[in-house]
C-alpha positions as CSV (number, residue, x, y, z in Angstrom):
1,M,108.9,112.3,121.8
2,N,110.8,111.2,119.2
3,N,111.2,107.4,119.5
4,P,114.2,105.6,117.8
5,L,112.6,101.9,117.9
6,L,110.0,104.0,114.9
7,T,112.4,105.6,112.6
8,Q,112.8,103.1,108.8
9,D,116.9,102.8,110.2
10,L,118.4,99.0,109.2
11,L,119.1,99.3,113.2
12,P,118.3,101.9,116.0
13,K,120.6,103.5,117.2
14,F,120.5,101.8,120.8
15,D,122.2,104.4,122.6
16,H,119.1,106.6,122.0
17,V,117.0,104.0,123.1
18,R,115.3,105.0,127.1
19,I,112.9,102.3,128.4
20,E,109.7,104.6,127.9
21,H,110.2,103.8,124.3
22,M,109.7,100.1,123.8
23,E,106.1,99.9,125.3
24,T,105.0,102.8,122.8
25,A,107.0,101.1,119.9
26,I,105.3,97.9,120.8
27,D,101.8,99.4,120.8
28,Q,102.2,101.2,117.6
29,I,103.3,98.2,115.9
30,L,101.1,95.9,117.1
31,S,98.2,98.3,116.2
32,E,99.9,99.0,112.6
33,N,100.3,94.8,112.1
34,R,96.9,93.9,113.7
35,M,95.1,97.0,111.2
36,K,97.0,94.6,107.9
37,I,95.8,91.2,109.7
38,A,92.4,92.5,109.4
39,T,91.7,93.9,105.8
40,L,93.5,90.1,104.8
41,A,91.0,89.0,106.8
42,Q,88.2,90.4,105.1
43,Q,88.6,89.0,101.1
44,D,86.6,86.8,100.3
45,D,88.1,84.8,97.7
46,P,91.7,85.0,99.2
47,T,94.3,84.1,96.6
48,W,98.6,83.7,97.1
49,E,99.3,86.9,96.1
50,T,97.1,88.6,97.9
51,L,97.7,87.1,101.1
52,A,101.1,85.9,101.5
53,Q,103.0,88.0,99.0
54,R,100.4,91.2,100.3
55,C,102.5,90.1,103.4
56,R,105.6,89.4,102.1
57,R,105.9,92.7,100.4
58,W,105.3,93.9,104.1
59,T,108.4,92.6,105.8
60,T,110.6,93.7,102.9
61,T,109.6,97.5,102.6
């Protein structure tokens, strides 16, 4: 199933979104972000660059 909520477009094509897309999109996005957070949490000596700046890059890519 092609999920319009998971595209890299600035905004999804709302006329293509169906209710069944929502749960799978939310599950996938939460899973991806949990993995990113787990990676950050494993750092022994976190710094601004390895935490905050990395999180900022995630939101701008």
